[in-house]
DRENDO-1510 file (C-alpha; in Angstrom, 1 decimal, always signed):
<recs>
REC; n; res; u; v; w
REC; 1; MET; +117.6; +97.5; +68.9 .
REC; 2; HIS; +116.2; +98.1; +65.5 .
REC; 3; PRO; +114.1; +95.2; +64.3 .
REC; 4; VAL; +116.1; +94.5; +61.2 .
REC; 5; ARG; +119.3; +94.3; +63.3 .
REC; 6; LEU; +117.6; +92.0; +65.8 .
REC; 7; VAL; +116.5; +89.7; +63.0 .
REC; 8; ALA; +120.0; +89.6; +61.6 .
REC; 9; ALA; +121.5; +89.0; +65.0 .
REC; 10; ALA; +119.0; +86.3; +65.9 .
REC; 11; THR; +119.6; +84.6; +62.6 .
REC; 12; ILE; +123.3; +84.3; +63.1 .
REC; 13; VAL; +122.8; +83.0; +66.7 .
REC; 14; CYS; +120.4; +80.3; +65.4 .
REC; 15; ILE; +122.8; +79.3; +62.6 .
REC; 16; GLY; +125.8; +79.3; +65.0 .
REC; 17; TYR; +123.9; +77.1; +67.4 .
REC; 18; ALA; +122.9; +74.7; +64.6 .
REC; 19; LEU; +126.5; +74.4; +63.4 .
REC; 20; VAL; +127.8; +73.2; +66.8 .
REC; 21; SER; +124.9; +71.4; +68.5 .
REC; 22; ARG; +123.1; +69.0; +66.3 .
REC; 23; SER; +124.2; +65.4; +66.6 .
REC; 24; ASP; +121.0; +63.3; +66.3 .
REC; 25; ALA; +119.6; +64.9; +63.1 .
REC; 26; ALA; +120.8; +66.5; +59.8 .
REC; 27; SER; +122.4; +69.9; +60.4 .
REC; 28; PHE; +122.2; +70.9; +56.8 .
REC; 29; THR; +120.0; +70.6; +53.8 .
REC; 30; ILE; +121.8; +69.8; +50.5 .
REC; 31; THR; +121.2; +71.3; +47.1 .
REC; 32; ASP; +122.6; +69.7; +44.0 .
REC; 33; LEU; +124.3; +72.4; +41.8 .
REC; 34; GLY; +124.8; +70.0; +38.9 .
REC; 35; ALA; +127.8; +68.4; +37.2 .
REC; 36; GLY; +130.9; +70.5; +37.7 .
REC; 37; SER; +132.3; +72.4; +40.8 .
REC; 38; ALA; +131.1; +74.9; +43.3 .
REC; 39; ASP; +134.1; +76.8; +44.5 .
REC; 40; ALA; +133.0; +79.9; +46.4 .
REC; 41; ILE; +129.9; +81.6; +47.9 .
REC; 42; ASN; +129.2; +85.1; +49.0 .
REC; 43; GLN; +127.0; +86.4; +51.8 .
REC; 44; ARG; +124.0; +86.7; +49.3 .
REC; 45; GLY; +124.2; +82.9; +48.5 .
REC; 46; GLU; +125.6; +83.4; +45.0 .
REC; 47; VAL; +127.9; +80.5; +44.0 .
REC; 48; VAL; +130.7; +80.4; +41.4 .
REC; 49; GLY; +132.6; +77.5; +40.0 .
REC; 50; SER; +132.7; +75.7; +36.6 .
REC; 51; ALA; +130.6; +73.4; +34.5 .
REC; 52; TRP; +130.8; +71.6; +31.2 .
REC; 53; ILE; +129.0; +73.7; +28.5 .
REC; 54; GLY; +129.0; +71.4; +25.4 .
REC; 55; HIS; +132.7; +70.6; +24.9 .
REC; 56; SER; +133.9; +73.6; +26.9 .
REC; 57; LEU; +134.6; +73.9; +30.7 .
REC; 58; HIS; +133.3; +77.3; +31.6 .
REC; 59; ALA; +133.2; +79.5; +34.6 .
REC; 60; THR; +129.7; +79.7; +36.1 .
REC; 61; LEU; +127.6; +81.8; +38.4 .
REC; 62; ARG; +124.5; +80.4; +40.2 .
REC; 63; ARG; +122.1; +83.0; +41.5 .
REC; 64; GLY; +119.2; +81.2; +43.1 .
REC; 65; SER; +117.7; +79.0; +40.3 .
REC; 66; ASN; +119.5; +81.0; +37.6 .
REC; 67; PHE; +122.6; +79.5; +36.0 .
REC; 68; ILE; +124.9; +81.9; +34.2 .
REC; 69; ASP; +127.7; +80.8; +31.8 .
REC; 70; LEU; +130.4; +83.4; +32.4 .
REC; 71; GLY; +132.4; +82.3; +29.3 .
REC; 72; PRO; +134.0; +83.9; +27.5 .
REC; 73; SER; +132.4; +82.2; +24.5 .
REC; 74; ASP; +135.6; +82.0; +22.5 .
REC; 75; VAL; +137.5; +80.3; +25.3 .
REC; 76; GLN; +137.4; +76.5; +25.9 .
REC; 77; TYR; +138.5; +76.5; +29.5 .
REC; 78; SER; +137.7; +79.0; +32.3 .
REC; 79; HIS; +137.1; +78.7; +36.0 .
REC; 80; ALA; +135.6; +81.0; +38.6 .
REC; 81; VAL; +137.0; +80.7; +42.1 .
REC; 82; ALA; +135.9; +83.7; +44.2 .
REC; 83; ILE; +133.0; +86.2; +44.4 .
REC; 84; ASN; +132.4; +89.2; +46.6 .
REC; 85; ASP; +129.0; +90.6; +47.8 .
REC; 86; ALA; +128.9; +93.1; +44.9 .
REC; 87; GLY; +129.0; +90.2; +42.4 .
REC; 88; LEU; +132.6; +90.7; +41.3 .
REC; 89; VAL; +133.9; +87.3; +40.2 .
REC; 90; VAL; +137.5; +86.3; +39.7 .
REC; 91; GLY; +139.3; +83.2; +38.3 .
REC; 92; TYR; +141.3; +82.2; +35.3 .
REC; 93; LEU; +141.0; +81.1; +31.7 .
REC; 94; ARG; +143.1; +79.3; +29.2 .
REC; 95; GLY; +144.7; +81.9; +27.0 .
REC; 96; SER; +147.3; +81.6; +24.4 .
REC; 97; PRO; +149.6; +80.0; +25.3 .
REC; 98; ASP; +148.9; +79.8; +29.1 .
REC; 99; TRP; +146.5; +80.5; +31.9 .
REC; 100; GLN; +145.5; +84.2; +32.5 .
REC; 101; PRO; +143.8; +85.9; +35.5 .
REC; 102; VAL; +140.3; +87.1; +34.6 .
REC; 103; ILE; +137.8; +89.4; +36.4 .
REC; 104; TRP; +134.0; +89.2; +35.6 .
REC; 105; SER; +131.8; +92.1; +36.5 .
REC; 106; PRO; +128.1; +92.1; +35.7 .
REC; 107; GLY; +127.9; +92.0; +31.9 .
REC; 108; ALA; +131.6; +92.2; +31.2 .
REC; 109; SER; +134.9; +90.4; +31.7 .
REC; 110; PHE; +138.5; +91.6; +31.8 .
REC; 111; VAL; +141.6; +89.5; +31.2 .
REC; 112; LEU; +144.7; +90.7; +33.0 .
REC; 113; PRO; +147.7; +91.0; +30.5 .
REC; 114; VAL; +149.9; +88.5; +32.4 .
REC; 115; TYR; +150.1; +84.7; +32.7 .
REC; 116; GLY; +148.8; +83.4; +36.0 .
REC; 117; TYR; +145.7; +83.1; +38.2 .
REC; 118; ALA; +143.3; +85.3; +40.1 .
REC; 119; THR; +142.4; +83.5; +43.3 .
REC; 120; SER; +140.5; +85.8; +45.7 .
REC; 121; VAL; +138.7; +89.1; +45.8 .
REC; 122; ASN; +137.7; +91.2; +48.9 .
REC; 123; GLY; +134.6; +93.3; +49.6 .
REC; 124; PHE; +136.3; +96.4; +48.1 .
REC; 125; GLY; +137.1; +94.8; +44.8 .
REC; 126; LYS; +140.8; +94.3; +45.4 .
REC; 127; VAL; +141.9; +91.1; +43.7 .
REC; 128; ALA; +144.8; +88.8; +44.8 .
REC; 129; GLY; +146.6; +86.1; +42.8 .
REC; 130; TRP; +149.9; +85.2; +41.3 .
REC; 131; TYR; +151.6; +85.5; +37.9 .
REC; 132; LEU; +154.8; +84.6; +36.0 .
REC; 133; THR; +157.4; +87.3; +35.7 .
REC; 134; GLY; +161.1; +87.6; +34.6 .
REC; 135; PRO; +163.1; +86.4; +31.6 .
REC; 136; ALA; +161.7; +83.5; +29.7 .
REC; 137; ASP; +164.5; +81.2; +30.8 .
REC; 138; ARG; +164.2; +82.2; +34.5 .
REC; 139; LEU; +160.5; +82.7; +35.1 .
REC; 140; GLU; +159.4; +83.2; +38.8 .
REC; 141; GLN; +156.0; +83.0; +40.5 .
REC; 142; HIS; +155.1; +86.3; +42.1 .
REC; 143; ALA; +152.0; +87.2; +44.2 .
REC; 144; PHE; +150.0; +90.2; +43.1 .
REC; 145; VAL; +147.2; +92.6; +44.1 .
REC; 146; TYR; +145.2; +94.2; +41.4 .
REC; 147; GLU; +143.1; +97.3; +42.1 .
REC; 148; ASN; +141.8; +100.2; +40.1 .
REC; 149; GLY; +143.6; +99.1; +36.9 .
REC; 150; ALA; +147.0; +98.7; +38.6 .
REC; 151; LEU; +148.8; +95.5; +39.4 .
REC; 152; SER; +151.1; +95.6; +42.4 .
REC; 153; ASP; +153.8; +92.9; +42.7 .
REC; 154; LEU; +154.2; +91.5; +46.2 .
REC; 155; GLY; +157.3; +89.5; +45.5 .
REC; 156; SER; +157.9; +85.7; +45.4 .
REC; 157; GLY; +154.8; +83.8; +46.2 .
REC; 158; TYR; +151.4; +82.4; +45.4 .
REC; 159; ALA; +148.6; +84.7; +46.9 .
REC; 160; ARG; +145.5; +82.6; +47.7 .
REC; 161; GLY; +143.4; +84.8; +50.0 .
REC; 162; ILE; +142.7; +88.4; +50.8 .
REC; 163; ASN; +140.5; +90.0; +53.5 .
REC; 164; ASP; +138.7; +93.3; +53.6 .
REC; 165; ILE; +141.6; +94.8; +55.6 .
REC; 166; GLY; +143.8; +94.1; +52.6 .
REC; 167; GLN; +145.9; +91.4; +54.2 .
REC; 168; VAL; +147.0; +88.7; +51.7 .
REC; 169; VAL; +148.0; +85.1; +52.5 .
REC; 170; GLY; +149.5; +82.3; +50.5 .
REC; 171; ASN; +152.9; +80.7; +50.3 .
REC; 172; ASP; +156.4; +81.5; +49.1 .
REC; 173; PRO; +157.7; +78.8; +46.7 .
REC; 174; SER; +161.3; +79.7; +47.4 .
REC; 175; THR; +160.9; +78.6; +51.1 .
REC; 176; ASN; +157.8; +76.5; +51.0 .
REC; 177; ARG; +156.4; +78.5; +53.9 .
REC; 178; ALA; +153.0; +80.0; +54.6 .
REC; 179; VAL; +153.2; +83.8; +54.5 .
REC; 180; MET; +151.1; +86.9; +55.0 .
REC; 181; TRP; +151.6; +90.1; +53.0 .
REC; 182; ASP; +150.5; +93.0; +55.2 .
REC; 183; GLY; +151.2; +96.7; +54.6 .
REC; 184; GLY; +154.4; +96.2; +52.7 .
REC; 185; SER; +155.8; +93.5; +55.0 .
REC; 186; VAL; +156.0; +89.7; +54.6 .
REC; 187; ARG; +155.3; +87.6; +57.7 .
REC; 188; ASP; +156.3; +83.9; +58.0 .
REC; 189; LEU; +153.3; +82.1; +59.7 .
REC; 190; GLY; +155.3; +79.1; +60.9 .
REC; 191; ASP; +154.5; +75.4; +60.5 .
REC; 192; LEU; +153.4; +72.3; +62.5 .
REC; 193; GLY; +156.9; +70.8; +62.8 .
REC; 194; GLY; +157.5; +69.6; +59.2 .
REC; 195; GLY; +159.1; +72.8; +57.9 .
REC; 196; SER; +156.6; +73.5; +55.1 .
REC; 197; ALA; +153.1; +75.1; +55.1 .
REC; 198; LEU; +150.6; +76.8; +52.8 .
REC; 199; ALA; +148.0; +79.4; +53.7 .
REC; 200; SER; +144.6; +79.1; +51.9 .
REC; 201; ALA; +142.4; +81.8; +53.3 .
REC; 202; ILE; +142.1; +84.7; +55.8 .
REC; 203; ASN; +139.0; +86.2; +57.4 .
REC; 204; ASP; +138.4; +89.8; +58.4 .
REC; 205; ARG; +139.6; +89.0; +61.9 .
REC; 206; GLY; +143.0; +88.1; +60.5 .
REC; 207; GLN; +142.6; +84.4; +61.2 .
REC; 208; VAL; +144.3; +82.2; +58.6 .
REC; 209; VAL; +143.8; +78.6; +57.6 .
REC; 210; GLY; +145.7; +76.2; +55.4 .
REC; 211; PHE; +147.8; +73.1; +55.9 .
REC; 212; SER; +151.3; +72.2; +57.0 .
REC; 213; TRP; +153.5; +69.2; +57.2 .
REC; 214; THR; +153.8; +67.7; +60.6 .
REC; 215; ALA; +157.0; +66.2; +62.1 .
REC; 216; SER; +155.8; +62.8; +60.8 .
REC; 217; GLY; +155.4; +64.2; +57.3 .
REC; 218; ASP; +151.6; +64.2; +57.1 .
REC; 219; ASP; +149.5; +67.2; +56.0 .
REC; 220; HIS; +147.4; +68.7; +58.7 .
REC; 221; ALA; +145.0; +71.5; +58.6 .
REC; 222; PHE; +145.9; +74.5; +60.7 .
REC; 223; LEU; +144.4; +77.7; +62.2 .
REC; 224; TRP; +146.8; +80.6; +62.6 .
REC; 225; ASP; +145.5; +83.3; +65.0 .
REC; 226; ALA; +147.4; +86.1; +66.7 .
REC; 227; GLY; +150.8; +84.7; +66.0 .
REC; 228; SER; +150.0; +81.1; +67.0 .
REC; 229; MET; +149.4; +78.1; +64.7 .
REC; 230; THR; +147.0; +75.3; +65.9 .
REC; 231; ASP; +146.9; +71.8; +64.5 .
REC; 232; LEU; +143.2; +71.0; +63.7 .
REC; 233; GLY; +144.0; +67.3; +63.5 .
REC; 234; THR; +142.1; +64.6; +61.7 .
REC; 235; LEU; +139.3; +62.2; +62.6 .
REC; 236; ALA; +141.5; +59.2; +62.2 .
REC; 237; ALA; +145.0; +58.3; +60.9 .
REC; 238; GLY; +145.2; +60.4; +57.8 .
REC; 239; GLU; +145.6; +63.9; +56.6 .
REC; 240; SER; +143.6; +67.1; +56.4 .
REC; 241; ARG; +143.6; +70.4; +54.6 .
REC; 242; ALA; +141.7; +73.6; +55.4 .
REC; 243; ASN; +140.3; +75.6; +52.5 .
REC; 244; ALA; +138.3; +78.5; +54.0 .
REC; 245; ILE; +137.2; +80.2; +57.2 .
REC; 246; ASN; +134.3; +82.6; +57.8 .
REC; 247; ASN; +134.2; +85.6; +60.2 .
REC; 248; GLN; +132.7; +83.4; +62.9 .
REC; 249; GLY; +135.7; +81.1; +62.8 .
REC; 250; ASN; +134.0; +78.1; +61.2 .
REC; 251; ILE; +136.4; +76.2; +58.9 .
REC; 252; VAL; +135.9; +73.9; +56.0 .
REC; 253; GLY; +138.2; +71.6; +54.0 .
REC; 254; GLN; +139.1; +68.1; +53.2 .
REC; 255; LEU; +140.1; +64.9; +55.1 .
REC; 256; TYR; +142.0; +62.0; +53.6 .
REC; 257; ASP; +142.1; +58.5; +55.0 .
REC; 258; GLY; +142.4; +56.5; +51.8 .
REC; 259; GLU; +139.2; +58.3; +50.7 .
REC; 260; THR; +138.4; +62.0; +50.6 .
REC; 261; HIS; +135.8; +63.6; +52.9 .
REC; 262; ALA; +134.6; +67.2; +53.2 .
REC; 263; PHE; +134.8; +68.5; +56.8 .
REC; 264; LEU; +133.5; +71.3; +59.0 .
REC; 265; TYR; +135.5; +72.5; +62.0 .
REC; 266; SER; +133.4; +74.4; +64.5 .
REC; 267; ALA; +133.7; +75.1; +68.2 .
REC; 268; GLY; +136.9; +73.0; +68.5 .
REC; 269; VAL; +135.3; +69.9; +66.8 .
REC; 270; ILE; +136.1; +68.5; +63.4 .
REC; 271; ARG; +133.3; +66.5; +61.7 .
REC; 272; ARG; +132.7; +64.9; +58.3 .
REC; 273; LEU; +130.0; +66.7; +56.4 .
REC; 274; ASP; +128.6; +63.4; +55.2 .
REC; 275; ASP; +127.4; +62.9; +58.8 .
REC; 276; LEU; +125.6; +66.2; +58.9 .
REC; 277; ILE; +123.3; +65.8; +55.9 .
REC; 278; PRO; +120.1; +63.8; +55.6 .
REC; 279; ALA; +120.7; +60.0; +55.7 .
REC; 280; GLY; +120.2; +58.3; +52.4 .
REC; 281; SER; +120.8; +61.4; +50.4 .
REC; 282; GLY; +122.9; +59.5; +47.9 .
REC; 283; TRP; +125.8; +62.0; +48.3 .
REC; 284; LEU; +129.5; +61.4; +49.1 .
REC; 285; LEU; +130.9; +64.8; +50.0 .
REC; 286; ALA; +134.6; +64.9; +48.9 .
REC; 287; ASP; +135.7; +68.5; +49.5 .
REC; 288; ALA; +134.4; +71.7; +51.0 .
REC; 289; TYR; +135.8; +74.8; +49.4 .
REC; 290; ASP; +134.1; +77.8; +51.0 .
REC; 291; ILE; +131.8; +78.9; +53.8 .
REC; 292; ASN; +130.0; +82.2; +54.2 .
REC; 293; ASP; +129.0; +84.0; +57.4 .
REC; 294; LEU; +125.5; +82.4; +57.3 .
REC; 295; GLY; +127.1; +79.0; +57.5 .
REC; 296; GLN; +126.3; +78.0; +53.9 .
REC; 297; ILE; +129.0; +75.7; +52.5 .
REC; 298; VAL; +129.9; +74.8; +48.9 .
REC; 299; GLY; +132.1; +72.1; +47.5 .
REC; 300; SER; +132.1; +69.0; +45.4 .
REC; 301; GLY; +131.1; +65.4; +45.8 .
REC; 302; THR; +129.8; +62.3; +44.1 .
REC; 303; PHE; +126.1; +62.1; +43.3 .
REC; 304; GLY; +124.7; +59.5; +40.9 .
REC; 305; GLY; +128.2; +58.4; +39.9 .
REC; 306; GLU; +129.2; +61.9; +38.8 .
REC; 307; THR; +131.1; +64.8; +40.3 .
REC; 308; HIS; +128.6; +67.5; +41.2 .
REC; 309; GLY; +128.8; +70.8; +43.1 .
REC; 310; PHE; +126.8; +71.1; +46.3 .
REC; 311; LEU; +125.3; +73.8; +48.5 .
REC; 312; LEU; +124.7; +73.0; +52.2 .
REC; 313; THR; +122.4; +75.3; +54.1 .
REC; 314; PRO; +122.2; +75.1; +58.0 .
REC; 315; VAL; +119.0; +73.8; +59.6 .
REC; 316; PRO; +118.4; +75.8; +62.8 .
REC; 317; GLU; +117.4; +74.0; +66.0 .
REC; 318; PRO; +113.6; +74.0; +66.6 .
REC; 319; ALA; +114.2; +75.4; +70.1 .
REC; 320; MET; +116.3; +78.2; +68.7 .
REC; 321; LEU; +113.7; +79.0; +66.0 .
REC; 322; GLY; +111.2; +79.4; +68.9 .
REC; 323; LEU; +113.5; +81.8; +70.7 .
REC; 324; PHE; +114.0; +83.7; +67.4 .
REC; 325; GLY; +110.2; +84.1; +67.0 .
REC; 326; LEU; +109.7; +85.2; +70.6 .
REC; 327; ALA; +112.5; +87.9; +70.2 .
REC; 328; ILE; +110.8; +89.3; +67.1 .
REC; 329; LEU; +107.4; +89.4; +68.8 .
REC; 330; ALA; +108.8; +91.1; +71.9 .
REC; 331; THR; +110.4; +93.7; +69.7 .
REC; 332; ALA; +107.2; +94.3; +67.8 .
REC; 333; LYS; +105.3; +94.8; +71.1 .
REC; 334; ARG; +107.8; +97.3; +72.3 .
REC; 335; GLN; +107.6; +99.2; +69.0 .
REC; 336; GLY; +103.8; +99.2; +69.2 .
REC; 337; ARG; +103.9; +100.7; +72.7 .
REC; 338; GLY; +106.3; +103.3; +71.5 .
REC; 339; GLN; +104.1; +104.3; +68.6 .
REC; 340; ARG; +101.0; +104.6; +70.8 .
REC; 341; SER; +102.8; +106.8; +73.4 .
</recs>
């Protein structure tokens, strides 16, 4: 195996092991992203959300230690909710008189000429969201996909997630059902017994997460996979909602039991993220919005009495780090022999 590929594979193994195995120590380090929200993260660790800039709430991009106000400067309210690996950011801003979808590319922004919200973007730059359409006295909410300057209407619905295959998920307000738009067809994803459901996100394997009413009327997070919907449950009597899923099948979201708690669901186990960060950190993690394939998680919580965005980064197990190092050394040795022969 090429050494770069080995490093990447070993890194993912270490991270995956860390996510599911640590119970006696912190599984994540936590980075304070400041007052505001951290809504999405790409595979490069770039984070988007919003923050107060003077008296304006603006969409923001955090790239390492760099903080970028996405503006626009003449708008008081804007919010970024998704970013792909090419750095294309989507969200919405307060136009006149209503919210409008907006796309930020490096050095520029483009406001779609409709009223609504852009909610997700895939690796090929295809944007999903929803907008208002129809006569002024009978406006309807329709899902859309925007690509190469053209907006395609998907019909009644709120589109909330899109994967690299082009599958779009969300919900249909006319039926209160979770749906998938795929190749011109609309698929009802079912529910957990309460008749209503909402799909929040989809990964590149076609796995979908969201939440559904149960027969008792509570909201429970679900995982839909290959035609079957699984109740992810809660930690105690209460409710749960899933917000995002990565390509390894790790899921993040929010628990509610009178208070709100961010959670991670991995390898069949649901855990509060508060229990997976260093003790005495001063944080109360309220919601987790996104997780990338390296296991990094972003969300919002309370720190110092204020609502701040956070970034969690997995801490690999020491034993796995040792195996990782041995694998690299073994590969280097083999390469050295090959070069001498």
